[in-house]
MIPALUM-170319 format. One line per field, with one value per residue: residue number from 1; residue in three letters; y, x, z of N, C-alpha, C in turn. Coordinates in steps of 0.05 Angstrom, whole numbers, plus 5000, padded with zeros to 4 digits. Example, Ala and Ser with C-alpha at 12.3 -4.5 7.8 and 13.67 -1.06 7.14 Angstrom:
2
nr = 1 2;
rest = ALA SER;
nnorth = 4886 4955;
neast = 5264 5257;
nup = 5156 5142;
canorth = 4910 4979;
caeast = 5246 5273;
caup = 5156 5143;
cnorth = 4934 5001;
ceast = 5264 5258;
cup = 5156 5157;
//
This chain:
333
nr = 1 2 3 4 5 6 7 8 9 10 11 12 13 14 15 16 17 18 19 20 21 22 23 24 25 26 27 28 29 30 31 32 33 34 35 36 37 38 39 40 41 42 43 44 45 46 47 48 49 50 51 52 53 54 55 56 57 58 59 60 61 62 63 64 65 66 67 68 69 70 71 72 73 74 75 76 77 78 79 80 81 82 83 84 85 86 87 88 89 90 91 92 93 94 95 96 97 98 99 100 101 102 103 104 105 106 107 108 109 110 111 112 113 114 115 116 117 118 119 120 121 122 123 124 125 126 127 128 129 130 131 132 133 134 135 136 137 138 139 140 141 142 143 144 145 146 147 148 149 150 151 152 153 154 155 156 157 158 159 160 161 162 163 164 165 166 167 168 169 170 171 172 173 174 175 176 177 178 179 180 181 182 183 184 185 186 187 188 189 190 191 192 193 194 195 196 197 198 199 200 201 202 203 204 205 206 207 208 209 210 211 212 213 214 215 216 217 218 219 220 221 222 223 224 225 226 227 228 229 230 231 232 233 234 235 236 237 238 239 240 241 242 243 244 245 246 247 248 249 250 251 252 253 254 255 256 257 258 259 260 261 262 263 264 265 266 267 268 269 270 271 272 273 274 275 276 277 278 279 280 281 282 283 284 285 286 287 288 289 290 291 292 293 294 295 296 297 298 299 300 301 302 303 304 305 306 307 308 309 310 311 312 313 314 315 316 317 318 319 320 321 322 323 324 325 326 327 328 329 330 331 332 333;
rest = MET TYR ALA ARG THR HIS GLU ILE LEU THR ARG GLU ALA ALA ARG LEU ALA GLY VAL ASP GLU ARG LEU ILE PRO GLU LEU CYS LEU GLY ALA LYS SER PRO ASP LEU ALA PRO ASP TYR ASP TYR GLU VAL TYR LEU THR HIS ARG GLY ARG LEU ARG VAL ARG ARG MET ARG ILE LYS HIS HIS GLU PRO ASN LEU GLY LEU LEU LYS LYS TYR VAL VAL GLU ALA ARG HIS ARG TRP ILE LYS GLY ARG ARG GLU GLU ALA ALA ARG LEU VAL GLY ARG ALA LEU HIS TYR ILE GLY ASP SER ALA ILE ILE SER PRO SER LYS ASP GLU GLU LEU HIS ASP ARG MET GLU ARG GLU CYS SER ARG ILE ASP PRO ARG ASN VAL ILE GLY ASP LEU ARG LEU PHE LYS PRO VAL GLY LYS ARG GLU THR LEU ARG VAL LEU VAL GLU SER LEU GLU LYS GLY PRO ALA PRO SER ALA LEU GLU ALA VAL LYS ARG THR LEU SER THR SER PHE SER ILE ILE SER SER ILE LEU SER PRO PRO ILE ALA PRO ARG GLU PHE ARG GLU LEU GLY GLY ARG CYS HIS GLU TYR PHE LYS GLU ARG GLY MET LEU ILE LEU LEU LEU SER LEU LEU LEU THR MET LEU PRO PHE ILE ALA LEU ILE LEU LEU SER LEU GLU LEU LYS PRO VAL ILE ALA PHE ALA SER LEU VAL PRO ALA ILE THR PRO SER MET ILE ALA GLY ALA SER ALA VAL ILE LEU TYR ARG SER ARG ASP MET ASN ALA ALA LEU TYR SER ALA ARG ARG VAL TYR GLY MET LEU PRO TRP ILE ILE VAL GLY VAL VAL ILE SER GLY LEU ILE MET PHE GLY MET GLY TYR MET ALA ILE VAL ILE LEU LEU ALA PRO GLU ILE ILE MET THR ILE ILE ALA TYR LEU ARG LEU PHE ASN SER LEU GLU TRP LYS GLU ILE LYS ASP GLU VAL ASP TRP PHE THR TRP LYS;
nnorth = 5507 5565 5626 5672 5651 5633 5682 5705 5672 5674 5728 5730 5693 5722 5769 5745 5731 5780 5811 5862 5910 5932 5891 5853 5854 5835 5785 5763 5768 5733 5686 5677 5670 5618 5598 5631 5633 5577 5526 5482 5415 5376 5320 5272 5225 5166 5157 5114 5108 5109 5158 5211 5253 5313 5322 5368 5379 5400 5419 5389 5420 5399 5355 5367 5383 5368 5382 5427 5462 5466 5492 5541 5560 5564 5598 5643 5659 5672 5716 5750 5760 5788 5836 5840 5848 5849 5811 5767 5760 5750 5699 5670 5673 5643 5593 5583 5577 5524 5497 5505 5481 5429 5409 5395 5345 5316 5335 5296 5249 5248 5284 5309 5312 5344 5393 5405 5413 5456 5495 5498 5512 5565 5590 5593 5633 5653 5679 5659 5611 5616 5612 5556 5542 5513 5545 5552 5576 5567 5564 5576 5539 5483 5469 5497 5473 5424 5431 5444 5395 5359 5379 5369 5313 5298 5293 5301 5339 5317 5347 5409 5447 5427 5432 5487 5501 5473 5498 5550 5546 5523 5560 5605 5589 5584 5636 5667 5649 5652 5708 5733 5769 5777 5767 5719 5681 5689 5640 5610 5645 5641 5589 5592 5628 5597 5558 5590 5606 5556 5541 5581 5567 5525 5542 5531 5478 5488 5522 5487 5449 5482 5494 5441 5425 5463 5460 5407 5386 5421 5414 5360 5369 5397 5361 5318 5344 5346 5296 5288 5323 5390 5400 5349 5331 5366 5355 5303 5310 5344 5328 5323 5370 5413 5411 5412 5460 5497 5485 5494 5549 5570 5552 5582 5634 5623 5614 5665 5699 5742 5755 5731 5719 5715 5673 5628 5621 5608 5565 5530 5522 5495 5449 5429 5413 5371 5316 5315 5324 5274 5239 5263 5256 5199 5187 5215 5190 5137 5143 5160 5113 5076 5096 5087 5121 5120 5152 5199 5182 5169 5218 5245 5219 5236 5279 5254 5232 5279 5304 5270 5277 5328 5330 5302 5331 5384 5390 5357 5371 5380 5430 5450 5411 5426 5476 5476 5469 5516 5559 5589 5611 5654 5718 5728 5768;
neast = 1414 1446 1454 1442 1406 1365 1345 1329 1288 1252 1237 1212 1169 1143 1128 1093 1053 1033 1053 1065 1111 1148 1156 1183 1242 1250 1229 1267 1313 1303 1300 1353 1376 1378 1429 1464 1448 1442 1390 1381 1376 1362 1385 1380 1426 1459 1520 1578 1593 1546 1519 1476 1473 1469 1462 1478 1452 1461 1407 1392 1393 1377 1347 1298 1271 1206 1172 1197 1191 1133 1126 1151 1116 1065 1077 1094 1045 1014 1044 1035 0981 0980 1002 1055 1087 1139 1168 1138 1144 1200 1203 1172 1206 1249 1228 1219 1272 1286 1248 1262 1316 1302 1285 1331 1380 1415 1479 1506 1489 1497 1546 1569 1525 1492 1521 1523 1468 1456 1488 1464 1410 1421 1428 1381 1327 1273 1232 1224 1197 1148 1102 1095 1079 1037 0996 0974 0930 0925 0874 0871 0897 0899 0899 0945 0988 0982 1001 1054 1071 1063 1099 1149 1149 1156 1208 1277 1283 1280 1311 1344 1312 1260 1266 1267 1217 1183 1199 1183 1128 1110 1129 1099 1048 1053 1071 1026 0985 1000 1012 0965 0901 0881 0828 0778 0753 0688 0657 0681 0671 0617 0611 0638 0607 0560 0581 0592 0541 0522 0553 0535 0483 0492 0508 0502 0522 0576 0590 0584 0623 0671 0669 0674 0725 0760 0750 0750 0804 0830 0803 0817 0872 0874 0855 0892 0937 0928 0944 0996 1059 1051 1083 1095 1043 1023 1059 1045 0994 0999 1000 0946 0923 0945 0929 0873 0863 0877 0841 0795 0796 0794 0745 0713 0722 0698 0646 0631 0642 0619 0639 0656 0709 0740 0710 0716 0772 0779 0746 0779 0823 0802 0785 0832 0856 0829 0841 0889 0874 0846 0893 0925 0893 0889 0946 0955 0916 0935 0982 0960 0930 0971 0994 0954 0909 0850 0805 0819 0827 0775 0750 0774 0755 0704 0722 0742 0695 0665 0695 0690 0636 0635 0663 0626 0581 0595 0638 0629 0604 0592 0605 0644 0685 0699 0723 0760 0814 0828 0821 0862 0886 0862 0826 0764 0725;
nup = 5706 5678 5718 5688 5651 5680 5696 5649 5630 5673 5673 5622 5630 5670 5640 5604 5642 5656 5699 5745 5725 5764 5797 5772 5773 5827 5823 5789 5820 5861 5831 5820 5870 5897 5882 5906 5961 5987 5999 6054 6079 6137 6174 6222 6250 6271 6304 6301 6354 6380 6386 6376 6320 6281 6212 6162 6099 6033 5991 5930 5866 5819 5832 5862 5926 5939 5983 6001 5959 5956 6005 5994 5953 5978 6022 5993 5971 6016 6036 5993 5997 6046 6029 6023 5976 5949 5977 5968 5914 5910 5934 5901 5855 5873 5879 5824 5805 5821 5793 5739 5740 5752 5703 5677 5670 5726 5746 5774 5751 5699 5678 5631 5594 5623 5627 5573 5559 5592 5568 5518 5531 5547 5499 5475 5453 5489 5469 5420 5425 5448 5418 5416 5466 5515 5551 5618 5668 5733 5783 5848 5906 5903 5847 5831 5861 5838 5787 5797 5820 5778 5741 5765 5769 5718 5708 5683 5623 5553 5518 5509 5487 5501 5556 5563 5545 5579 5629 5620 5612 5661 5697 5684 5699 5754 5767 5751 5782 5839 5841 5832 5841 5909 5926 5929 5874 5842 5841 5882 5924 5929 5947 5995 6021 6028 6064 6106 6123 6135 6181 6214 6223 6255 6305 6360 6366 6352 6394 6438 6423 6428 6482 6507 6485 6509 6563 6584 6579 6614 6664 6671 6677 6724 6762 6757 6776 6829 6844 6824 6813 6786 6741 6719 6713 6673 6633 6620 6598 6558 6501 6491 6508 6477 6420 6431 6456 6417 6376 6405 6419 6367 6353 6385 6362 6311 6324 6343 6302 6251 6203 6140 6123 6171 6194 6161 6160 6215 6217 6185 6215 6260 6234 6215 6263 6284 6274 6302 6355 6367 6361 6402 6449 6451 6461 6510 6540 6539 6569 6618 6631 6634 6682 6717 6725 6715 6716 6693 6642 6628 6632 6589 6545 6521 6486 6441 6420 6410 6374 6328 6321 6309 6260 6227 6228 6217 6182 6136 6091 6020 6000 6036 6029 5979 5984 6026 6023 5999 6029 6057 6012 5992 6003 6032 6035;
canorth = 5527 5588 5646 5689 5635 5635 5709 5709 5655 5686 5754 5725 5684 5745 5787 5732 5729 5807 5819 5891 5914 5937 5865 5833 5851 5819 5757 5754 5765 5707 5664 5672 5667 5591 5594 5648 5626 5552 5515 5459 5398 5366 5293 5260 5200 5153 5152 5089 5106 5108 5184 5223 5277 5325 5328 5387 5373 5421 5408 5388 5436 5382 5334 5387 5376 5377 5394 5455 5479 5472 5512 5568 5569 5572 5620 5668 5666 5684 5743 5768 5767 5809 5859 5841 5839 5842 5786 5745 5756 5737 5671 5656 5669 5622 5566 5580 5568 5495 5486 5504 5464 5402 5400 5386 5322 5322 5328 5271 5225 5252 5312 5318 5318 5368 5416 5411 5422 5484 5513 5501 5529 5594 5600 5593 5658 5645 5692 5642 5585 5624 5601 5529 5536 5510 5561 5546 5594 5554 5579 5564 5524 5456 5468 5507 5451 5402 5438 5439 5366 5346 5387 5355 5287 5289 5290 5318 5339 5302 5365 5437 5460 5419 5443 5516 5503 5465 5519 5575 5541 5520 5587 5621 5578 5591 5664 5678 5640 5665 5737 5740 5784 5761 5761 5693 5683 5687 5613 5602 5660 5631 5564 5602 5639 5575 5546 5609 5602 5530 5543 5599 5551 5503 5556 5518 5456 5499 5532 5464 5440 5499 5490 5414 5423 5478 5457 5380 5382 5438 5399 5336 5378 5406 5334 5305 5361 5340 5273 5290 5349 5402 5397 5323 5328 5382 5340 5279 5317 5364 5319 5326 5398 5432 5413 5419 5490 5511 5482 5505 5577 5575 5549 5607 5654 5616 5619 5694 5715 5748 5760 5706 5713 5705 5648 5608 5614 5596 5536 5515 5516 5474 5423 5417 5403 5347 5289 5316 5320 5245 5229 5273 5244 5174 5188 5222 5168 5114 5149 5158 5085 5063 5105 5079 5140 5114 5173 5219 5170 5171 5246 5254 5204 5251 5293 5239 5230 5305 5308 5255 5289 5356 5326 5292 5351 5412 5390 5336 5379 5381 5456 5450 5394 5440 5501 5473 5473 5542 5581 5607 5621 5676 5731 5721 5789;
caeast = 1414 1461 1439 1430 1385 1344 1335 1316 1263 1235 1230 1193 1146 1129 1116 1069 1033 1023 1063 1074 1140 1164 1162 1202 1269 1248 1227 1292 1333 1295 1307 1384 1385 1391 1458 1479 1441 1428 1373 1392 1360 1375 1381 1391 1439 1471 1549 1587 1593 1520 1511 1460 1483 1452 1477 1465 1457 1451 1386 1403 1376 1366 1330 1288 1253 1178 1161 1208 1175 1107 1126 1155 1092 1044 1087 1093 1018 1009 1057 1022 0955 0984 1010 1085 1091 1166 1176 1127 1159 1225 1199 1164 1231 1265 1216 1221 1297 1287 1231 1279 1337 1291 1283 1357 1393 1431 1508 1517 1482 1511 1556 1573 1500 1482 1535 1516 1441 1456 1499 1443 1388 1429 1430 1354 1312 1248 1210 1217 1183 1123 1079 1091 1072 1008 0997 0951 0930 0911 0859 0870 0920 0897 0908 0973 1005 0981 1019 1080 1079 1065 1123 1173 1145 1164 1238 1292 1272 1298 1328 1346 1288 1239 1271 1261 1188 1169 1204 1167 1100 1105 1133 1074 1026 1061 1069 0999 0967 1008 1011 0937 0887 0878 0801 0769 0735 0659 0647 0690 0659 0589 0614 0646 0581 0543 0594 0589 0513 0521 0565 0519 0459 0499 0523 0502 0542 0601 0593 0588 0650 0691 0670 0686 0754 0776 0746 0757 0834 0835 0793 0836 0898 0872 0849 0917 0954 0924 0959 1024 1070 1039 1099 1092 1015 1023 1074 1030 0970 1005 0989 0916 0917 0955 0909 0847 0861 0878 0815 0772 0798 0787 0718 0700 0721 0680 0620 0625 0647 0598 0654 0661 0737 0749 0698 0730 0798 0775 0738 0801 0841 0788 0785 0861 0864 0812 0858 0910 0859 0844 0919 0934 0878 0899 0972 0952 0899 0953 1001 0944 0924 0995 0999 0932 0891 0829 0784 0826 0821 0745 0744 0782 0742 0685 0734 0742 0666 0656 0710 0677 0611 0641 0671 0604 0560 0606 0657 0625 0590 0607 0615 0667 0703 0711 0741 0775 0843 0831 0815 0885 0896 0845 0811 0736 0707;
caup = 5687 5687 5730 5667 5637 5699 5698 5622 5632 5693 5662 5600 5642 5684 5623 5594 5662 5662 5725 5748 5718 5787 5812 5757 5787 5851 5815 5777 5842 5874 5813 5821 5896 5909 5878 5925 5987 5983 6019 6067 6095 6162 6178 6246 6246 6294 6300 6307 6381 6391 6393 6357 6308 6258 6188 6144 6069 6013 5973 5903 5850 5796 5844 5883 5949 5934 6006 6002 5939 5965 6025 5981 5938 5996 6037 5975 5968 6042 6038 5974 6009 6064 6018 6022 5948 5941 5990 5953 5887 5914 5941 5874 5839 5884 5870 5794 5802 5824 5771 5717 5744 5751 5675 5666 5684 5748 5737 5788 5734 5672 5678 5604 5584 5641 5618 5545 5560 5603 5546 5496 5541 5548 5472 5463 5460 5498 5453 5395 5431 5460 5402 5419 5494 5522 5576 5636 5690 5754 5802 5876 5916 5894 5818 5832 5871 5818 5765 5807 5823 5750 5727 5776 5765 5691 5710 5663 5593 5534 5503 5519 5478 5518 5582 5564 5542 5606 5650 5616 5618 5689 5711 5678 5716 5785 5775 5747 5805 5864 5842 5824 5861 5933 5930 5918 5851 5848 5848 5908 5944 5935 5964 6020 6032 6038 6085 6128 6130 6147 6205 6232 6231 6275 6325 6386 6366 6352 6422 6455 6416 6438 6513 6513 6479 6525 6590 6593 6585 6637 6686 6674 6687 6755 6778 6758 6792 6857 6851 6815 6812 6764 6718 6710 6702 6647 6612 6612 6584 6536 6475 6488 6515 6456 6398 6442 6463 6391 6365 6422 6415 6339 6350 6394 6339 6291 6336 6347 6277 6230 6180 6126 6123 6197 6199 6143 6170 6239 6210 6175 6238 6277 6216 6214 6288 6290 6275 6324 6379 6372 6369 6429 6471 6453 6474 6538 6552 6545 6590 6643 6635 6646 6709 6733 6729 6696 6718 6672 6615 6622 6628 6562 6523 6506 6467 6416 6410 6403 6350 6308 6313 6295 6233 6212 6228 6210 6160 6117 6069 5995 5997 6052 6016 5955 5990 6052 6016 5986 6048 6060 5986 5983 6021 6027 6042;
cnorth = 5551 5610 5664 5675 5636 5661 5715 5696 5665 5711 5750 5713 5705 5763 5772 5732 5760 5817 5849 5893 5920 5912 5847 5833 5835 5790 5747 5750 5738 5684 5657 5665 5640 5586 5609 5643 5600 5545 5489 5442 5387 5337 5285 5232 5193 5148 5123 5084 5107 5136 5198 5250 5288 5331 5346 5383 5390 5407 5410 5403 5419 5359 5350 5372 5387 5390 5423 5474 5487 5493 5540 5578 5578 5597 5646 5677 5682 5712 5762 5776 5789 5833 5861 5831 5832 5817 5763 5739 5742 5705 5656 5650 5646 5594 5560 5569 5536 5484 5483 5484 5435 5392 5393 5363 5331 5316 5305 5246 5227 5281 5324 5327 5342 5392 5424 5423 5450 5502 5519 5515 5559 5606 5605 5620 5650 5657 5676 5617 5590 5613 5572 5521 5530 5522 5556 5563 5578 5574 5564 5547 5496 5453 5475 5486 5427 5407 5435 5411 5354 5354 5372 5327 5278 5284 5307 5316 5324 5319 5391 5452 5454 5430 5473 5519 5497 5487 5543 5571 5537 5546 5606 5615 5586 5619 5676 5671 5653 5693 5748 5755 5767 5751 5735 5696 5679 5659 5604 5621 5650 5605 5572 5613 5617 5561 5564 5606 5576 5529 5562 5584 5530 5516 5544 5492 5466 5509 5509 5450 5454 5494 5463 5415 5441 5470 5428 5376 5399 5425 5375 5346 5385 5379 5319 5319 5356 5314 5272 5320 5363 5399 5370 5319 5343 5364 5317 5286 5335 5354 5325 5356 5415 5432 5421 5449 5505 5508 5496 5535 5585 5574 5572 5630 5648 5621 5649 5711 5718 5755 5734 5699 5701 5678 5624 5601 5602 5565 5517 5506 5494 5448 5411 5405 5377 5321 5291 5314 5289 5232 5238 5259 5216 5171 5193 5201 5143 5119 5147 5130 5070 5070 5098 5100 5140 5138 5194 5209 5175 5201 5257 5242 5219 5270 5279 5236 5257 5311 5294 5267 5316 5353 5318 5315 5379 5411 5366 5344 5382 5409 5458 5435 5409 5463 5496 5480 5500 5565 5599 5616 5646 5694 5730 5742 5797;
ceast = 1433 1442 1428 1405 1360 1330 1319 1288 1243 1222 1207 1167 1130 1115 1091 1046 1024 1031 1071 1103 1158 1172 1180 1230 1269 1246 1252 1313 1327 1304 1336 1392 1392 1418 1476 1473 1427 1409 1385 1371 1375 1367 1395 1402 1452 1501 1554 1591 1568 1509 1495 1473 1466 1470 1463 1473 1445 1430 1396 1383 1362 1349 1317 1273 1225 1166 1172 1194 1147 1105 1133 1129 1070 1051 1087 1065 1008 1020 1043 0996 0959 0995 1040 1093 1119 1177 1164 1139 1185 1223 1190 1187 1248 1254 1220 1251 1297 1269 1247 1302 1327 1287 1308 1369 1412 1462 1517 1509 1494 1522 1560 1547 1487 1495 1528 1486 1439 1466 1479 1419 1397 1430 1401 1340 1284 1225 1205 1202 1155 1100 1075 1083 1043 1006 0970 0953 0913 0897 0860 0894 0921 0908 0939 0993 1006 1000 1046 1089 1082 1091 1147 1172 1155 1193 1253 1280 1290 1315 1327 1321 1264 1242 1263 1230 1175 1174 1187 1138 1092 1108 1111 1052 1030 1057 1042 0979 0975 1005 0985 0922 0881 0847 0793 0751 0706 0649 0656 0678 0630 0591 0622 0623 0563 0554 0590 0562 0508 0532 0548 0494 0467 0516 0524 0521 0568 0609 0600 0615 0673 0693 0683 0716 0770 0773 0755 0786 0842 0826 0811 0863 0896 0871 0877 0938 0953 0939 0988 1033 1058 1055 1094 1062 1012 1037 1060 1007 0975 0998 0961 0908 0923 0934 0881 0841 0861 0850 0793 0772 0788 0756 0701 0698 0701 0652 0613 0628 0622 0612 0662 0693 0748 0736 0710 0756 0798 0767 0761 0821 0829 0789 0812 0869 0850 0826 0880 0900 0856 0871 0928 0919 0885 0925 0967 0937 0918 0971 0984 0936 0946 1000 0976 0910 0868 0807 0792 0822 0791 0737 0750 0767 0721 0697 0735 0713 0657 0669 0697 0649 0614 0647 0645 0584 0569 0621 0654 0608 0605 0617 0642 0690 0716 0729 0759 0805 0848 0829 0839 0898 0884 0837 0783 0715 0691;
cup = 5699 5699 5710 5654 5654 5699 5671 5622 5649 5683 5640 5612 5657 5664 5611 5615 5669 5690 5725 5744 5741 5802 5798 5767 5811 5844 5804 5800 5856 5857 5813 5848 5906 5903 5897 5954 5986 6006 6029 6080 6117 6168 6206 6242 6271 6288 6310 6337 6394 6398 6369 6346 6287 6236 6169 6114 6051 5994 5945 5885 5826 5806 5867 5903 5945 5959 6010 5983 5945 5985 6014 5967 5958 6012 6019 5973 5994 6045 6017 5983 6030 6055 6017 5996 5940 5951 5976 5927 5890 5919 5915 5857 5847 5878 5840 5788 5800 5801 5746 5719 5742 5725 5662 5683 5704 5739 5751 5771 5709 5670 5650 5592 5599 5631 5590 5545 5573 5582 5524 5508 5542 5521 5461 5474 5465 5481 5427 5402 5444 5445 5405 5448 5496 5551 5593 5662 5711 5771 5827 5881 5903 5866 5818 5840 5851 5794 5773 5808 5796 5737 5737 5772 5735 5688 5688 5636 5574 5519 5516 5511 5496 5545 5585 5563 5568 5628 5646 5622 5646 5706 5707 5696 5745 5789 5772 5769 5831 5865 5831 5847 5885 5938 5917 5894 5859 5855 5874 5930 5949 5951 5991 6035 6043 6063 6111 6140 6145 6175 6226 6242 6253 6296 6352 6388 6365 6380 6441 6449 6430 6470 6521 6510 6498 6556 6600 6597 6612 6664 6692 6685 6717 6770 6778 6774 6821 6866 6845 6818 6785 6738 6704 6700 6675 6625 6602 6594 6560 6507 6470 6491 6491 6434 6405 6445 6438 6378 6378 6418 6387 6336 6364 6376 6318 6299 6336 6320 6260 6203 6167 6127 6148 6203 6185 6154 6197 6236 6201 6197 6255 6262 6218 6241 6297 6293 6297 6352 6386 6378 6396 6451 6474 6468 6501 6554 6557 6568 6619 6649 6647 6675 6727 6741 6708 6695 6697 6645 6609 6618 6601 6540 6509 6484 6440 6404 6398 6376 6326 6301 6300 6266 6217 6208 6216 6183 6140 6094 6043 5990 6011 6040 5992 5961 6013 6047 6005 6005 6052 6035 5978 6009 6013 6033 6016;
//
């Protein structure tokens, strides 16, 4: 779409979503920015001489990168929660640019149809199609990302009118969710409160988890340093040490916290690290096994057992499964 078309559609979607008038210029600026400051992806490739090189590729607007758009959406919400409203609005506008362009066929596939649809979109007054829109206001990260994915999966619209309608309805959903009040809705706060109480009741298990995750890798590092150079010992254990220390420190915060906001954010970090602890311990264990240090392998094994127990006893409740993806989308005070 033309830059002017992006601006008009973004402005109308913002008006429908009830956005503060002072933020609309930032949204519009963001909606035009990918044409002025493109996004790039990077690819490692092997030359014919056997050398590794990195290739920089401009991301196609009409075939957008879903991972990039998810990153923009989540980062915009994080900045909004932190009070950086203008930055959040610009990131939202940047995502809306790709959403609008995804509704029009790529010029690499049919340049004539692409150019014609862009001209026709520029002539459509969005105020004339509002009555035909099915507006949906998502609540939370899961619903917001679902709207984004569904919009992109539809591919190019069959006509300019449909492209404008889809862009407006999807833009409304994205804007109204990301730029909504930071505090979690009542039903989510109730679930968060139950999770907080659940964690407090299992304080001793969380304390034991934090001690094991922080102490076992440290002990293993000290013992291995007696046999190898400290740098080599650390490099061999770093796959296990890094996620264990992050999860262990977060578990300490979870154990000590009486504030629901800090507790849920810490729990989310612990939960996110659990798979990486298992992967890291397996990698370090294989390295130690290959070097013949079975004592270190045996010392690290309880981390895997404790990780499985932590998942089953702490993060297997229905309430947690409902809100685990929403924790960083809201504040919970």
